[in-house]
DOKEPA-468631 format. One record per residue (C-alpha): residue in three letters; x, y, z. Coordinates in steps of 0.5 Angstrom, whole numbers. Example, Ala and Ser with C-alpha at 12.3 -4.5 7.8 and 13.67 -1.06 7.14 Angstrom:
% DOKEPA-468631
<Ala; <25; -9; 16>>,
<Ser; <27; -2; 14>>,
% end
This chain:
% DOKEPA-468631
<Met; <60; -24; -36>>,
<Lys; <63; -28; -29>>,
<Lys; <68; -24; -25>>,
<Ile; <74; -27; -22>>,
<Phe; <78; -24; -16>>,
<Leu; <84; -27; -15>>,
<Leu; <87; -29; -8>>,
<Ser; <95; -30; -8>>,
<Ala; <98; -35; -4>>,
<Val; <102; -30; -1>>,
<Ala; <96; -26; 1>>,
<Leu; <94; -32; 4>>,
<Met; <100; -33; 8>>,
<Thr; <100; -25; 10>>,
<Leu; <94; -27; 13>>,
<Ala; <97; -32; 17>>,
<Ala; <103; -29; 19>>,
<Cys; <98; -24; 23>>,
<Asp; <98; -26; 30>>,
<Asp; <92; -24; 32>>,
<Tyr; <89; -27; 26>>,
<Glu; <85; -33; 30>>,
<Asp; <81; -27; 34>>,
<Gln; <79; -24; 29>>,
<Phe; <73; -28; 27>>,
<Asn; <68; -32; 30>>,
<Leu; <66; -36; 25>>,
<Asp; <68; -45; 25>>,
<Ser; <73; -46; 20>>,
<Gln; <72; -53; 22>>,
<Ile; <69; -55; 16>>,
<Thr; <69; -61; 12>>,
<Asp; <65; -61; 7>>,
<Val; <63; -54; 3>>,
<Lys; <62; -56; -4>>,
<Lys; <55; -57; -3>>,
<Gly; <54; -50; -2>>,
<Thr; <55; -45; 6>>,
<Ala; <50; -40; 7>>,
<Ile; <54; -34; 10>>,
<Val; <50; -29; 13>>,
<Leu; <54; -23; 16>>,
<Thr; <54; -20; 23>>,
<Asp; <56; -13; 25>>,
<Ala; <62; -16; 27>>,
<Asp; <63; -18; 21>>,
<Tyr; <64; -11; 18>>,
<Ala; <70; -9; 22>>,
<Asn; <74; -16; 21>>,
<Ile; <73; -15; 13>>,
<Ala; <75; -8; 13>>,
<Gly; <81; -10; 18>>,
<Leu; <83; -15; 13>>,
<Ala; <91; -14; 11>>,
<Ala; <89; -16; 4>>,
<Asn; <83; -12; 3>>,
<Lys; <88; -6; 5>>,
<Thr; <92; -8; 0>>,
<Leu; <87; -8; -5>>,
<Ala; <84; -1; -3>>,
<Ala; <91; 1; -3>>,
<Lys; <92; -1; -10>>,
<Leu; <85; 2; -13>>,
<Asp; <86; 9; -9>>,
<Ala; <93; 9; -14>>,
<Glu; <89; 7; -19>>,
<Ser; <84; 12; -19>>,
<Gly; <90; 17; -16>>,
<Thr; <85; 18; -9>>,
<Lys; <85; 16; -2>>,
<Ala; <77; 14; -3>>,
<Tyr; <78; 6; -3>>,
<Thr; <82; 7; 3>>,
<Glu; <77; 12; 6>>,
<Ala; <71; 8; 4>>,
<Leu; <73; 1; 7>>,
<Ala; <75; 5; 14>>,
<Lys; <68; 7; 14>>,
<Leu; <65; -1; 14>>,
<Pro; <65; -2; 21>>,
<Ser; <61; 3; 23>>,
<Gln; <56; 4; 17>>,
<Lys; <56; -4; 16>>,
<Tyr; <53; -4; 9>>,
<Phe; <57; -4; 1>>,
<Asn; <57; 0; -3>>,
<Thr; <59; 3; -10>>,
<Leu; <66; 3; -8>>,
<Ile; <68; -3; -3>>,
<Thr; <63; -8; -7>>,
<Pro; <62; -15; -4>>,
<Asp; <65; -18; -10>>,
<Gln; <72; -15; -9>>,
<Phe; <73; -15; -2>>,
<Leu; <69; -21; 1>>,
<Pro; <72; -27; -3>>,
<Ala; <78; -25; 3>>,
<Phe; <73; -26; 8>>,
<Ile; <72; -32; 6>>,
<Ala; <78; -35; 5>>,
<Ser; <79; -34; 11>>,
<Asn; <75; -37; 15>>,
<Tyr; <74; -43; 11>>,
<Lys; <81; -44; 9>>,
<Glu; <80; -52; 8>>,
<Ala; <75; -50; 2>>,
<Asp; <78; -52; -5>>,
<Ala; <76; -51; -12>>,
<Gly; <69; -52; -13>>,
<Ser; <67; -50; -6>>,
<Lys; <61; -46; -6>>,
<Phe; <58; -41; -1>>,
<Lys; <53; -36; -1>>,
<Val; <54; -30; 3>>,
<Thr; <48; -25; 6>>,
<Tyr; <50; -18; 7>>,
<Asn; <47; -10; 7>>,
<Met; <48; -6; 0>>,
<Tyr; <47; 2; 1>>,
<Thr; <41; 4; -3>>,
<Gly; <41; 10; -1>>,
<Lys; <34; 15; 1>>,
<Ser; <31; 18; -5>>,
<Glu; <34; 23; -8>>,
<Phe; <27; 27; -7>>,
<Leu; <28; 28; 0>>,
<Ser; <34; 33; -1>>,
<Thr; <28; 38; -4>>,
<Phe; <26; 39; 4>>,
<Ala; <33; 43; 4>>,
<Asn; <28; 48; 3>>,
<Leu; <23; 47; 9>>,
<Lys; <21; 54; 12>>,
<Gly; <17; 52; 18>>,
<Glu; <9; 52; 17>>,
<Tyr; <2; 56; 18>>,
<Thr; <-4; 55; 22>>,
<Leu; <-10; 59; 19>>,
<Thr; <-13; 64; 23>>,
<Ala; <-20; 67; 25>>,
<Asp; <-19; 72; 19>>,
<Asp; <-17; 67; 14>>,
<Tyr; <-23; 63; 15>>,
<Lys; <-28; 69; 15>>,
<Ala; <-24; 71; 8>>,
<Ala; <-25; 64; 5>>,
<Trp; <-33; 64; 7>>,
<Glu; <-33; 72; 5>>,
<Gly; <-40; 72; 9>>,
<Ala; <-43; 66; 8>>,
<Ser; <-42; 63; 14>>,
<Ser; <-38; 64; 21>>,
<Ala; <-35; 56; 21>>,
<Thr; <-29; 57; 23>>,
<Tyr; <-26; 51; 19>>,
<Leu; <-26; 49; 11>>,
<Thr; <-31; 44; 7>>,
<Pro; <-30; 42; 0>>,
<Lys; <-34; 48; -2>>,
<Thr; <-28; 53; 1>>,
<Val; <-21; 49; 1>>,
<Ala; <-20; 51; -6>>,
<Lys; <-19; 58; -4>>,
<Leu; <-13; 55; 1>>,
<Pro; <-8; 57; -4>>,
<Ala; <-9; 64; -4>>,
<Leu; <-10; 65; 4>>,
<Val; <-3; 63; 4>>,
<Lys; <0; 66; -1>>,
<Glu; <-4; 72; 2>>,
<Ala; <0; 71; 9>>,
<Lys; <6; 69; 5>>,
<Ala; <7; 75; 1>>,
<Asp; <15; 74; 2>>,
<Ala; <15; 67; 0>>,
<Ala; <21; 66; -6>>,
<Glu; <21; 60; -10>>,
<Gly; <21; 53; -9>>,
<Asp; <20; 55; -1>>,
<Ile; <16; 49; 3>>,
<Ile; <12; 49; 9>>,
<Val; <7; 45; 13>>,
<Val; <-1; 49; 13>>,
<Asn; <-5; 47; 19>>,
<Tyr; <-12; 48; 18>>,
<Ala; <-20; 46; 21>>,
<Phe; <-23; 41; 16>>,
<Ser; <-30; 39; 16>>,
<Asp; <-33; 33; 9>>,
<Phe; <-40; 37; 11>>,
<Glu; <-42; 44; 10>>,
<Pro; <-46; 49; 15>>,
<Ala; <-52; 47; 18>>,
<Gly; <-58; 51; 20>>,
<Gly; <-64; 50; 26>>,
<Ser; <-71; 49; 27>>,
<Asp; <-76; 48; 32>>,
<Thr; <-76; 44; 39>>,
<Pro; <-80; 37; 38>>,
<Ala; <-83; 34; 44>>,
<Glu; <-78; 31; 50>>,
<Thr; <-80; 25; 51>>,
<Tyr; <-76; 20; 46>>,
<Thr; <-75; 12; 45>>,
<Lys; <-68; 9; 45>>,
<Leu; <-66; 7; 39>>,
<Ser; <-64; 0; 41>>,
<Glu; <-71; -2; 43>>,
<Val; <-74; 2; 37>>,
<Val; <-69; -2; 32>>,
<Ala; <-71; -9; 37>>,
<Asn; <-78; -9; 35>>,
<Thr; <-77; -12; 28>>,
<Asp; <-85; -12; 27>>,
<Gly; <-84; -4; 26>>,
<Gly; <-88; 2; 31>>,
<Glu; <-90; 8; 31>>,
<Tyr; <-84; 12; 35>>,
<Ser; <-81; 19; 37>>,
<Val; <-73; 19; 37>>,
<Lys; <-67; 23; 38>>,
<Gly; <-59; 23; 36>>,
<Ile; <-54; 25; 33>>,
<Val; <-52; 25; 25>>,
<Cys; <-47; 21; 24>>,
<Ala; <-46; 21; 17>>,
<Thr; <-52; 23; 12>>,
<Tyr; <-53; 21; 4>>,
<Lys; <-57; 23; -2>>,
<Thr; <-64; 21; 1>>,
<Gly; <-63; 21; 8>>,
<Phe; <-58; 20; 14>>,
<Leu; <-57; 16; 20>>,
<Leu; <-58; 18; 27>>,
<Tyr; <-54; 15; 33>>,
<Asp; <-56; 16; 40>>,
<Lys; <-51; 11; 44>>,
<Thr; <-55; 5; 44>>,
<Gly; <-56; 4; 37>>,
<Tyr; <-56; 6; 30>>,
<Ile; <-63; 8; 26>>,
<Leu; <-63; 9; 19>>,
<Val; <-68; 15; 16>>,
<Tyr; <-70; 15; 9>>,
<Gln; <-71; 22; 8>>,
<Lys; <-68; 28; 4>>,
<Ser; <-67; 33; 10>>,
<Asp; <-63; 39; 10>>,
<Val; <-59; 35; 17>>,
<Asn; <-52; 35; 17>>,
<Val; <-47; 32; 21>>,
<Gly; <-46; 34; 28>>,
<Asp; <-54; 36; 29>>,
<Glu; <-57; 33; 34>>,
<Val; <-64; 31; 31>>,
<Ala; <-71; 29; 33>>,
<Val; <-75; 24; 29>>,
<Ala; <-82; 22; 29>>,
<Gly; <-85; 16; 24>>,
<Thr; <-87; 8; 23>>,
<Thr; <-81; 4; 23>>,
<Thr; <-81; -2; 18>>,
<Lys; <-76; -7; 15>>,
<Tyr; <-70; -6; 10>>,
<Gly; <-64; -9; 8>>,
<Gly; <-65; -14; 15>>,
<Leu; <-65; -7; 19>>,
<Met; <-70; -3; 22>>,
<Gln; <-71; 4; 19>>,
<Phe; <-76; 10; 19>>,
<Pro; <-78; 10; 10>>,
<Ala; <-80; 16; 8>>,
<Lys; <-86; 13; 4>>,
<Gly; <-92; 11; 7>>,
<Thr; <-91; 14; 13>>,
<Asn; <-92; 21; 16>>,
<Leu; <-84; 23; 17>>,
<Glu; <-82; 29; 21>>,
<Val; <-75; 31; 23>>,
<Lys; <-73; 37; 26>>,
<Val; <-66; 40; 28>>,
<Leu; <-66; 41; 36>>,
<Thr; <-58; 43; 36>>,
<Pro; <-54; 45; 30>>,
<Gly; <-47; 41; 30>>,
<Lys; <-40; 43; 30>>,
<Glu; <-38; 38; 25>>,
<Pro; <-30; 39; 25>>,
<Lys; <-31; 37; 33>>,
<Phe; <-36; 31; 31>>,
<Lys; <-32; 24; 33>>,
<His; <-33; 17; 29>>,
<Pro; <-33; 11; 33>>,
<Ala; <-28; 7; 32>>,
<Val; <-26; 4; 25>>,
<Lys; <-27; -3; 23>>,
<Thr; <-23; -6; 17>>,
<Tyr; <-27; -11; 14>>,
<Ala; <-25; -15; 8>>,
<Ala; <-27; -22; 5>>,
<Ala; <-29; -26; 12>>,
<Glu; <-33; -20; 14>>,
<Phe; <-37; -19; 8>>,
<Glu; <-39; -26; 8>>,
<Ala; <-41; -26; 16>>,
<Tyr; <-45; -19; 14>>,
<Ala; <-49; -22; 9>>,
<Gln; <-51; -28; 14>>,
<Lys; <-53; -22; 21>>,
<Pro; <-52; -15; 18>>,
<Val; <-52; -9; 23>>,
<Val; <-50; -2; 23>>,
<Glu; <-43; 0; 24>>,
<Tyr; <-37; 5; 22>>,
<Ile; <-33; 0; 17>>,
<Thr; <-26; 1; 13>>,
<Tyr; <-25; -4; 7>>,
<Lys; <-21; -4; 0>>,
<Gly; <-23; -6; -6>>,
<Asn; <-24; -5; -14>>,
<Leu; <-30; 1; -16>>,
<Ser; <-34; 0; -22>>,
<Ile; <-38; 6; -23>>,
<Thr; <-45; 4; -29>>,
<Thr; <-51; 8; -30>>,
<Asn; <-58; 5; -33>>,
<Ser; <-61; 6; -37>>,
<Lys; <-65; 11; -33>>,
<Gly; <-59; 15; -32>>,
<Asn; <-59; 12; -25>>,
<Lys; <-51; 11; -23>>,
<Tyr; <-49; 5; -19>>,
<Tyr; <-42; 5; -14>>,
<Asn; <-40; -3; -13>>,
<Val; <-34; -5; -10>>,
<Thr; <-30; -11; -12>>,
<Ile; <-28; -15; -5>>,
<Asp; <-22; -20; -7>>,
<Gly; <-23; -27; -5>>,
<Thr; <-31; -27; -5>>,
<Glu; <-37; -26; -9>>,
<Lys; <-40; -21; -4>>,
<Gln; <-40; -14; -5>>,
<Gly; <-40; -7; -3>>,
<Ser; <-45; -2; -5>>,
<Leu; <-44; 6; -4>>,
<Ala; <-51; 7; -3>>,
<Asn; <-54; 14; -6>>,
<Val; <-47; 17; -7>>,
<Pro; <-48; 25; -6>>,
<Asp; <-45; 30; -11>>,
<Gly; <-39; 31; -12>>,
<Leu; <-37; 25; -5>>,
<Val; <-34; 20; -10>>,
<Asp; <-29; 23; -15>>,
<Glu; <-32; 18; -22>>,
<Ser; <-24; 18; -25>>,
<Leu; <-24; 12; -19>>,
<Ser; <-28; 8; -23>>,
<Gly; <-24; 2; -24>>,
<Lys; <-18; 3; -19>>,
<Asp; <-17; 0; -13>>,
<Ile; <-21; 5; -8>>,
<Val; <-21; 6; 0>>,
<Val; <-27; 6; 4>>,
<Tyr; <-30; 9; 10>>,
<Gly; <-37; 10; 12>>,
<Tyr; <-43; 6; 15>>,
<Ala; <-45; -1; 14>>,
<Ile; <-52; 0; 13>>,
<Gly; <-56; -7; 11>>,
<Ala; <-55; -11; 6>>,
<Thr; <-59; -13; 0>>,
<Gly; <-60; -17; -7>>,
<Thr; <-60; -24; -8>>,
<Asp; <-56; -28; -2>>,
<Asn; <-55; -21; 1>>,
<Lys; <-50; -21; -5>>,
<Tyr; <-48; -12; -3>>,
<Leu; <-47; -9; 4>>,
<Asn; <-50; -2; 3>>,
<Thr; <-45; 3; 5>>,
<Met; <-46; 10; 7>>,
<Val; <-40; 14; 5>>,
<Val; <-37; 18; 9>>,
<Ser; <-31; 19; 5>>,
<Cys; <-27; 15; 0>>,
<Ala; <-20; 15; -5>>,
<Glu; <-15; 11; -9>>,
<Ala; <-12; 6; -4>>,
<Thr; <-5; 10; -4>>,
<Pro; <-2; 13; 2>>,
<Ala; <-4; 19; 0>>,
<Gly; <-11; 17; -2>>,
<Ala; <-11; 13; 4>>,
<Ala; <-11; 20; 8>>,
<Lys; <-16; 23; 4>>,
<Ala; <-21; 18; 6>>,
<Lys; <-19; 18; 13>>,
<Ala; <-26; 22; 16>>,
<Val; <-22; 24; 22>>,
<Ala; <-26; 32; 24>>,
<Arg; <-24; 32; 31>>,
<Ala; <-21; 38; 34>>,
<Ala; <-14; 38; 36>>,
<Ser; <-9; 42; 39>>,
<Asn; <-5; 47; 35>>,
<Gly; <-11; 53; 35>>,
<Gly; <-17; 48; 33>>,
<Ala; <-14; 45; 26>>,
<Asn; <-15; 38; 26>>,
<Arg; <-11; 37; 18>>,
<Ser; <-4; 38; 16>>,
<Val; <-1; 39; 8>>,
<Val; <5; 41; 5>>,
<Tyr; <5; 46; 0>>,
<Arg; <10; 48; -4>>,
<Phe; <11; 55; -7>>,
<Asp; <13; 55; -15>>,
<Gly; <14; 63; -16>>,
<Ser; <7; 64; -17>>,
<Ser; <2; 60; -13>>,
<Trp; <2; 55; -8>>,
<Lys; <1; 47; -10>>,
<Val; <1; 41; -6>>,
<Leu; <7; 38; -6>>,
<Lys; <7; 32; -10>>,
<Asn; <11; 26; -13>>,
<Asp; <10; 20; -17>>,
<Asp; <14; 16; -13>>,
<Ile; <14; 17; -7>>,
<Asp; <8; 20; -1>>,
<Ile; <9; 27; 2>>,
<Ile; <6; 26; 8>>,
<Ala; <5; 31; 14>>,
<Ala; <5; 29; 21>>,
<Gln; <-2; 30; 23>>,
<Pro; <-5; 35; 28>>,
<Glu; <-8; 28; 33>>,
<Trp; <-1; 25; 31>>,
<Tyr; <2; 30; 36>>,
<Thr; <-3; 29; 41>>,
<Leu; <-4; 21; 40>>,
<Ile; <4; 22; 42>>,
<Gly; <3; 27; 47>>,
<Gln; <9; 33; 46>>,
<Thr; <8; 38; 40>>,
<Thr; <15; 36; 37>>,
<Val; <18; 30; 36>>,
<Thr; <26; 29; 36>>,
<Lys; <25; 21; 34>>,
<Pro; <21; 20; 28>>,
<Ala; <23; 13; 27>>,
<Asn; <20; 11; 35>>,
<Tyr; <13; 14; 33>>,
<Phe; <12; 15; 26>>,
<Pro; <11; 8; 24>>,
<Val; <6; 7; 28>>,
<Leu; <2; 13; 26>>,
<Leu; <3; 10; 19>>,
<Gln; <1; 3; 20>>,
<Arg; <-6; 6; 24>>,
<Asp; <-7; 11; 18>>,
<Tyr; <-4; 8; 11>>,
<Pro; <-5; 0; 13>>,
<Phe; <-7; 0; 5>>,
<Ala; <0; 2; 2>>,
<Lys; <3; -2; -3>>,
<Asn; <9; -7; -2>>,
<Gly; <16; -2; -2>>,
<Gln; <11; 4; -2>>,
<Lys; <16; 10; 0>>,
<Ala; <13; 16; 5>>,
<Ile; <16; 23; 7>>,
<Val; <13; 25; 14>>,
<Val; <14; 32; 14>>,
<Tyr; <14; 34; 22>>,
<Arg; <16; 39; 27>>,
<Lys; <23; 37; 30>>,
<Ser; <23; 44; 35>>,
<Ala; <18; 50; 36>>,
<Thr; <22; 53; 31>>,
<Glu; <25; 48; 26>>,
<Met; <22; 43; 22>>,
<Ala; <24; 37; 19>>,
<Ala; <22; 31; 14>>,
<Glu; <24; 24; 14>>,
<Glu; <23; 17; 9>>,
<Phe; <19; 11; 11>>,
<Val; <18; 4; 8>>,
<Phe; <12; 0; 8>>,
<Asp; <13; -7; 8>>,
<Thr; <7; -12; 7>>,
<Thr; <10; -17; 13>>,
<Thr; <13; -12; 17>>,
<Gly; <10; -6; 16>>,
<Trp; <12; 2; 15>>,
<Ala; <19; 3; 18>>,
<Glu; <24; 8; 17>>,
<Ala; <27; 7; 11>>,
<Lys; <35; 4; 11>>,
<Glu; <40; 7; 7>>,
<Tyr; <41; 0; 6>>,
<Lys; <37; -7; 4>>,
<Lys; <39; -15; 5>>,
<Lys; <42; -17; -1>>,
<Ser; <45; -24; -3>>,
<Thr; <52; -26; -7>>,
<Ser; <54; -33; -9>>,
<Phe; <61; -35; -9>>,
<Ile; <65; -42; -12>>,
<Gln; <72; -43; -11>>,
<Thr; <76; -44; -17>>,
<Glu; <83; -47; -18>>,
<Thr; <85; -39; -19>>,
<Gly; <80; -35; -14>>,
<Phe; <73; -34; -13>>,
<Glu; <68; -33; -18>>,
<Thr; <62; -30; -17>>,
<Leu; <55; -34; -19>>,
<Ala; <49; -31; -20>>,
<Ser; <43; -34; -16>>,
<Thr; <37; -30; -17>>,
<Tyr; <34; -27; -24>>,
<Ile; <28; -24; -22>>,
<Asp; <24; -24; -16>>,
<Glu; <17; -19; -15>>,
<Ser; <13; -21; -9>>,
<Leu; <7; -17; -14>>,
<Leu; <4; -15; -8>>,
<Gly; <2; -7; -10>>,
<Asp; <8; -8; -15>>,
<Glu; <6; -10; -22>>,
<Gly; <14; -12; -22>>,
<Gly; <14; -10; -30>>,
<Phe; <9; -14; -32>>,
<Val; <4; -13; -37>>,
<Ala; <-3; -15; -39>>,
<Ile; <-5; -16; -47>>,
<Asp; <-12; -16; -48>>,
<Ile; <-14; -20; -54>>,
<Glu; <-21; -22; -52>>,
<Arg; <-25; -18; -47>>,
<Asp; <-33; -17; -46>>,
<Ala; <-35; -10; -47>>,
<Ser; <-38; -11; -40>>,
<Leu; <-31; -11; -37>>,
<Lys; <-26; -6; -36>>,
<Tyr; <-20; -11; -34>>,
<Ile; <-19; -17; -34>>,
<Trp; <-12; -17; -30>>,
<Thr; <-11; -13; -24>>,
<Asn; <-6; -11; -19>>,
<Ser; <-7; -12; -11>>,
<Ser; <-3; -10; -5>>,
<Ser; <-7; -16; -2>>,
<Tyr; <-7; -22; -7>>,
<Gly; <-2; -19; -13>>,
<Trp; <-3; -20; -20>>,
<Lys; <-11; -22; -21>>,
<Gly; <-15; -24; -27>>,
<Gly; <-21; -26; -28>>,
<Ala; <-27; -25; -33>>,
<Tyr; <-34; -26; -29>>,
<Asn; <-37; -19; -29>>,
<Gly; <-41; -19; -23>>,
<Thr; <-47; -23; -26>>,
<Ser; <-44; -28; -31>>,
<Ser; <-39; -31; -35>>,
<Thr; <-36; -28; -41>>,
<Lys; <-31; -31; -46>>,
<Ser; <-24; -29; -46>>,
<Glu; <-17; -28; -48>>,
<Ser; <-11; -25; -43>>,
<Trp; <-4; -25; -43>>,
<Leu; <0; -22; -37>>,
<Val; <7; -23; -39>>,
<Ser; <14; -22; -35>>,
<Pro; <19; -16; -36>>,
<Ala; <25; -19; -40>>,
<Ile; <29; -25; -36>>,
<Asn; <37; -25; -37>>,
<Leu; <39; -33; -37>>,
<Ala; <45; -31; -40>>,
<Glu; <50; -33; -35>>,
<Ala; <45; -38; -31>>,
<Glu; <46; -45; -30>>,
<Asn; <41; -48; -28>>,
<Pro; <35; -44; -26>>,
<Val; <28; -45; -24>>,
<Leu; <22; -42; -23>>,
<Val; <18; -41; -18>>,
<Phe; <11; -37; -16>>,
<Asp; <5; -38; -10>>,
<Glu; <-2; -39; -14>>,
<Ala; <-10; -39; -12>>,
<Met; <-16; -40; -16>>,
<Asn; <-22; -41; -14>>,
<Lys; <-30; -41; -17>>,
<Leu; <-27; -47; -23>>,
<Gly; <-31; -53; -22>>,
<Asn; <-31; -59; -24>>,
<Tyr; <-25; -56; -29>>,
<Asn; <-18; -57; -31>>,
<Pro; <-14; -51; -28>>,
<Ala; <-9; -51; -34>>,
<Asp; <-15; -51; -39>>,
<Tyr; <-16; -44; -36>>,
<Val; <-9; -41; -34>>,
<Lys; <-3; -44; -38>>,
<Val; <5; -42; -36>>,
<Met; <9; -40; -42>>,
<Val; <15; -38; -45>>,
<Ser; <18; -34; -50>>,
<Thr; <25; -33; -53>>,
<Asn; <23; -28; -58>>,
<Phe; <17; -24; -55>>,
<Asp; <18; -17; -58>>,
<Gly; <14; -13; -52>>,
<Ser; <8; -12; -55>>,
<Asp; <5; -17; -60>>,
<Val; <5; -23; -56>>,
<Lys; <1; -27; -62>>,
<Ala; <7; -26; -67>>,
<Ala; <12; -29; -62>>,
<Lys; <13; -36; -60>>,
<Trp; <11; -39; -54>>,
<Asn; <12; -46; -50>>,
<Gln; <7; -48; -45>>,
<Leu; <11; -50; -38>>,
<Glu; <8; -55; -34>>,
<Val; <6; -54; -27>>,
<Lys; <6; -59; -22>>,
<Gly; <4; -57; -14>>,
<Gly; <-1; -51; -15>>,
<Thr; <-9; -50; -14>>,
<Glu; <-14; -54; -16>>,
<Gly; <-18; -49; -18>>,
<Asn; <-23; -48; -12>>,
<Ser; <-20; -44; -6>>,
<Trp; <-17; -37; -5>>,
<Thr; <-11; -42; -1>>,
<Phe; <-4; -39; -5>>,
<Met; <0; -46; -7>>,
<Thr; <7; -45; -8>>,
<Ile; <9; -49; -14>>,
<Asp; <13; -55; -15>>,
<Pro; <20; -51; -18>>,
<Ile; <19; -51; -27>>,
<Ser; <26; -51; -29>>,
<Leu; <28; -47; -35>>,
<Ala; <35; -51; -36>>,
<Asp; <33; -50; -44>>,
<Tyr; <34; -43; -44>>,
<Val; <40; -43; -41>>,
<Gly; <44; -37; -45>>,
<Lys; <38; -34; -48>>,
<Ser; <34; -27; -45>>,
<Val; <26; -30; -44>>,
<His; <19; -27; -43>>,
<Ile; <14; -31; -38>>,
<Ala; <6; -31; -39>>,
<Phe; <1; -32; -35>>,
<Leu; <-4; -34; -41>>,
<Tyr; <-12; -34; -38>>,
<Gln; <-17; -36; -42>>,
<Ser; <-24; -37; -40>>,
<Thr; <-32; -38; -43>>,
<Asp; <-38; -36; -42>>,
<Lys; <-40; -42; -37>>,
<Val; <-33; -41; -34>>,
<Ala; <-29; -36; -31>>,
<Pro; <-25; -37; -25>>,
<Thr; <-21; -32; -21>>,
<Tyr; <-14; -33; -22>>,
<Glu; <-9; -30; -17>>,
<Val; <-1; -30; -18>>,
<Lys; <4; -27; -13>>,
<Asn; <12; -29; -10>>,
<Phe; <14; -29; -18>>,
<Val; <22; -32; -17>>,
<Val; <27; -34; -23>>,
<Lys; <33; -36; -19>>,
<Glu; <39; -42; -19>>,
<Ala; <36; -49; -17>>,
<Glu; <37; -50; -10>>,
% end
């Protein structure tokens, strides 16, 4: 129902009688035609002007009288300092006087679109941290208890980290239910290593070894920087080489290798077969102090370039993981990358390193590129250091940082909560709970943080670059030597991480009638779809058994549909259906979105992706509903990853109704293009 707010002639005369009226406003009121629409973006000073208007003070007093409180007058008085509207001082009630005061020449039919700040409130979950009781750093006795005599290591590993809750419970015997603490400890992804004999002292630099692409006999030594089931990667500051032999070595070990080199995957290596390969540990490593080099982020372009010229380097990338098993029981871990047919291949993955429940999900991988194999070098072989689901919390797990830092050697911090019987990692389905890491304090150069908004957005961007649009994170940090605090941050795909504000930008359109101002709805749905499903639902009608899904959501490319299984096209039909869109109050709505399609060849895009609209879809059975096809113009031609913004599609035929809009993807066993859609908007036509 449309709202009409009356602004009486008496009220306007009261405003005009104010001596300081002309000095209150910084907008040019000498306009000649506003019927086509005037855009107003409120400045900080405008909120004080709105609060000072006599008409708005009178309105607040009237609302106070009706409610029997002074809440409206008090809230209006806060508007100049808060600079946002809320549920008491609403824009539809308190903006009309402001518009009328600045645009006195406007008459019936004049339209205004006002952009303002609207209170949204911080997450209610933030109040949980009122029970924040400080922090605890594991001691030497704690590590000794964790290892139970099996090792003297002063750090935890995947084998012992599960004992952490028990260690904390022992240390915090007086904890009350609901207490929250930050636990600091040293951690390594690798188990403690043993030693061996020392080989000869004459060694060849790895840079010289890998330069001889014909192969030869060499003795080398270096530091183990990564391992997998059937070998390890050796580094000596001049270069890297893969040693393809199962060996009892660990990251950080200084190791000597003697044998004959050969070429594989475009790179030189020491193979296990056809040569007498000797591996000896010279000095056992101290894994928590091992530092990987600066990581390089790979996307589609880097994968394409790597296929042409493989190199060994420390990389990170994001993609969709597929775990398959062949008839011999061998497992393959392949990662599909948006924008390219090239894939990541997680090579010889050690047991337990990659959680198999991640199959079919977007993941973040950290590891070493160790060559390219397959037809046209399709697969970038990766010696995995770590990986996890592509969420901020997952990225924290995936980031392979094993650096000794301040705070007693701890290199990892986690937020724990006591449930009355045991300590558990504090989690929330909608918000990532992140402890400020020991390394963060080192980078900041201080042990406490008094201005989190100055530092944490940069650190969050560095460590969690793959967050979804709109994703929130609460960072728990050391505010002083005796006090812990929590602050909320939000991720935007355009601007990155920022402190979560108590308001967001919104717009409301007004039209002046003979009796007052009438609000006009201008946007009915506005979803970026970047890492956010936007309420859309994928419904498969026909899907080949080789595919786990047809539609998937990505933080970089929005919704993506495709029925290519990695080796061939498959026949499919799948609908991606929007939530209900209410056009009951619409006047001239249009649909706009960005789309991209590739791998189509000389075919018509509309034969493979159709945009449909229905007024009777029941939310589940697309075949039972009546659908009309919408004509798309100005969009993709089907052979580029470049997004195109389509020409606005009129929805005027559906005014007064509730509709669902769907993207119908259909493919054949000959052609299965990849389709991407983002920035889905239904709004009033400009």
